[in-house]
N, C-alpha and C positions, 0 to 999 in steps of 0.2 A: 543488435538491440540498442535501445536508447542510452547511449553513453556508457554502456556496461559491457565491456569485453569479457571473454572467458576468464582472463586473469582477474578482472575486477569482481566477477561473481565469486570466485574462489576467495579473494581477499575479504569481501563483505561477508561471505559465509563464515569464514574464520572469526571475523569480528563478532558476528551475531551469536556464535556459540562460545565466545569467550576464549578462543584459542588464538594466541599471538601469531601473526603472519609475518614471515621474514620478507625482506625486500627482494624484489625481482633481481636486483643487482647483487647477486651472491654467487656462491660456488656453483659449478656445473651440477653437482649432485643436488644441491638445494633447489635450483631452478627446475630440474627434472621432477622433483617431488611436488613442487608447486604446480607444474603443468599437469601432472597426473591427477592431483586433487581437483584441478580446474576441469579436467575432462569428466570426472565423476559428477561434479556439481552441475556442469552444463547438461550432461546426459539426464540427470535426475530432473532438472528443470524442464527439459523438453518432454520427457516421458510423462511426468506428473501433470504437465499442462495439457497434454493430449488425452491421457487416459484417466486422470484423477489420481489422487494420492493413494487411496486404498487399493487401487487396481494395479499399482506399480510395485514390482518386487526388486529386491537387491540384485538378483541374478540378471534381471532385465536391464538394470542400470549399468551393471558391470559389462554386460554384452554390448550395450549401446556405446559405451566408452572404449570398447575393444580391449577390455582388461579381464583378468581372471577374477573369480569371486573372492579368492583369498586376498587379492590386492585391495579390494574394497575395504576389507576389515583392517587393513593397515592404516587407513585414513579416517574411517568412521566406525564407531562401536557397533552400530546397528542402523536399521532403516530409520528409526525415529530420530537419530542424530542428524542424518543428512536431510531429512524432511525439515527439521527445525532450522538447520543452517541455511538451506535454500530459501525457505519461506521468509525467514527473518532478514536475509540478504536483500530480497526483493522489496520487502516493506521498508527497510532502511534506505535503499536506493531511491525509492519513490518519495519518501519524506525529505531526503537530502535534496532532491531535485526541486522541491517546492519550498524548502525551508527559508531561504533568504527572502523571497517575496512575501511569504506568509508572516514572518516575524517583523517585516517592515510595516505591517498594518497594526495600528495602535488599538483599534476597536476589537474587542473580543468577539463580537457578533460577526464582524467582517472576516476575522480569522476562521471562524467556523464555516462560513459560507465559502470562502476561498479554498480551505482545506478539503471540504466535501467535494466541491466541483473539480478541483485539480486532481484529487485522488482518482476519481472516476475517469477523467480524461486521459491521464497518464496510463492507466490500466488499459483503456481502449486503444491508445496509440501503440501499446506494446502487448499484443495478444498473448504472448507466452506468459507474461506477468499476470495479465488479466485472468486468463483461464486458470492459472495456478491459484490465484486468490479466491476465485469462485469455488474451487474445490476445497481450499483450505478453510473457508468459512464454516464448512460442515464437517470436514475431516481432520482438522488440526486446530483444536480449541485454543491453544496457546497464542495463535496469531491474532486472535480477537483482542487480547490485552495489549499486544504490541501496537496495533492500529489505534485502539482506544486511548492509549497513553497521551497522544498529541491532542486528541479531542478533549480529554479531561482538562488539560492545561488551558485550552482556549475557552472552554465553557466556564471554568473557574475564574478566568480573567473577566469574562462577560458578566458573571454574577457580581464580582467585586465592583465592576463599573456601573452596576444597576441596570444592565441591558436586558438581563433575563429574569423572569419571574419564577420559572420552574426550577426545582432543586436538581442537583447533579446526582442522580441515583441510577440504579441498574436499568430501570425502564428507559431512561434517556439514552444510556449507552447502547442497550440492545436495539432501540429504534434507530440510532445512528448507524450501527453496523448493518442492520437490515436494509437501510436506504443505500448504503454503499454497495452491498452485494447486489441488490436489485438494479442499481444504476450501472454497475460494471457489466452485469449479465445482459441488460438491455442494449448497451452500446456495442457489446461484442456480437449481438444478434442483428445489428444493423440499424438500431434507432439513432437518431441524430443527437447532437450535443445539447438540445433542449432538455434531455433527460437529466443531465448533470445540473442544469439550472434549476429544474424542478426539485431535484433531491436537495440542493442547497437551501432552497426556500422552505421546503417542508421541514427540514431540520430546524431552521430558525423558528418556524411556527410551533413546533413541539416545545421549544424553549420559552415560548410566551410572546413572541412578536406577532403583530398583526400581519395580514396578507400584504397590505401596502408596505409596511415597514420591512418585511422579509424581502420583497422585490427590490426595494431601494438599497438595502444593505448588500444584497447579492450583486446588483449592478455596480455599486460603488466599489465593492471588493475586486471587481474585474477591471477597474479603471474606467468604467462607463459612467454615464450620467442619465438621470431620469428627466424626461422632458417636462416642461412646465405644465402641459396638458395632463400628463400622468399624475403629477403631484396634486393638481386641483381636482381631478376626478377620483383620486384615491385608488387608482388601478395598481 
């Protein structure tokens, strides 16, 4: 997967659930424990991506990891805990991957466009992540707030800068999440990257930008430029 080894999944999963992760450079017993947890989280990721969260059981996760059911409960309290850990690990990894470039943009509108587009494209490039997220949008409510957290920050910045006319309310958040889910689903089903472009522009239009402004901001956020003809014609 994209820069996320089995060890990294385990570490991120621990981070997401608030459990401290020991260094890989530790005693043999500690390393074995970390490897075992990693096997469980990797198995959960693969099964939930393939079958959906609700259709995956603890016994199936343990079997896929080639471990006994009892071993699972040494590392996780229940299925809900491993679902939370894996989903939040994937979300964190995706946001970390785009964080530096996103934060380099000073315009809140550009951040919204960039974040929307990159989220969809990263999920499309990593089908395990993408399929898990599509399932999580309907089967793991907590992930919505994890994803929306970054969007709230960028929209708040845009409002402060006078870029957006619409308030930051639950309608805007729900619309944003719906666009992300639709975009990821479409890309996984074979649609081209223009889906991500459209999702980014639609999000900006929901926040009050015109069609022309939304396109210009989206292009600028990707380091592109709008041609003189496009500017004069208002495309």
